[in-house]
SEGU-233938 format. One record per residue (C-alpha): z, y, x. Coordinates in Angstrom, 1 decimal, always signed. Each point is the difference from the previous one (the first is absolute). Layout:
N
+--------+--------+--------+
:     c3 :     c2 :     c1 :
+--------+--------+--------+
:      Z :      Y :      X :
...
+--------+--------+--------+
END
This chain:
52
+--------+--------+--------+
:     c3 :     c2 :     c1 :
+--------+--------+--------+
: +123.5 :  +58.7 :  +92.9 :
:   +0.7 :   -3.7 :   -0.8 :
:   -1.3 :   +0.5 :   -3.5 :
:   -3.3 :   +1.3 :   +1.5 :
:   -0.2 :   -3.1 :   +2.3 :
:   +0.4 :   -2.2 :   -3.1 :
:   -2.7 :   +1.9 :   -1.8 :
:   -2.4 :   -0.5 :   +3.0 :
:   +0.8 :   -3.7 :   +0.0 :
:   -0.7 :   -0.3 :   -3.7 :
:   -3.3 :   +1.9 :   +0.4 :
:   -1.1 :   -2.4 :   +2.7 :
:   -0.1 :   +2.7 :   +2.7 :
:   +2.5 :   -1.8 :   +2.3 :
:   +0.7 :   -3.7 :   +0.1 :
:   +3.4 :   -1.7 :   -0.4 :
:   +0.7 :   -0.3 :   +3.7 :
:   -0.8 :   +3.7 :   +0.7 :
:   +2.1 :   +1.0 :   -3.0 :
:   +3.1 :   -1.8 :   +1.3 :
:   -0.4 :   +1.5 :   +3.5 :
:   -0.5 :   +3.5 :   -1.4 :
:   +2.8 :   -0.5 :   -2.5 :
:   +2.5 :   -0.9 :   +2.8 :
:   -1.2 :   +2.9 :   +2.1 :
:   +0.4 :   +2.4 :   -2.9 :
:   +3.5 :   -1.3 :   -0.7 :
:   +0.9 :   +0.3 :   +3.7 :
:   -1.1 :   +3.6 :   +0.2 :
:   -3.2 :   -0.3 :   +2.0 :
:   -1.8 :   +2.3 :   -2.3 :
:   +2.0 :   +3.2 :   -0.4 :
:   -2.4 :   +1.5 :   -2.5 :
:   -2.4 :   -1.3 :   -2.6 :
:   -2.9 :   +1.6 :   +1.9 :
:   +0.9 :   -1.9 :   +3.2 :
:   -0.4 :   -3.3 :   -2.0 :
:   -3.4 :   +1.2 :   -1.3 :
:   -1.1 :   +1.0 :   +3.5 :
:   +1.0 :   -3.4 :   +1.4 :
:   -2.1 :   -1.7 :   -2.7 :
:   -3.0 :   +2.2 :   +0.7 :
:   +0.2 :   -0.6 :   +3.7 :
:   +0.1 :   -3.8 :   -0.5 :
:   -3.1 :   +0.0 :   -2.3 :
:   +1.5 :   -0.1 :   -3.5 :
:   -2.1 :   +2.1 :   -2.3 :
:   +2.0 :   +1.3 :   -2.9 :
:   -1.6 :   +1.7 :   -2.9 :
:   +2.5 :   +1.1 :   -2.7 :
:   -1.6 :   +0.9 :   -3.3 :
:   +2.1 :   +2.0 :   -2.5 :
+--------+--------+--------+
END
């Protein structure tokens, strides 16, 4: 999950301040699943498009 946050920061989806907050939340267990992190991002207006 923290690797995904790093990926989002590098892609410019989230800024450094948001990255640090979410990183600490993920480390502390606020997001029990990967989907819960994605849901939080969607609810707070972060549009994520992952191209494979």
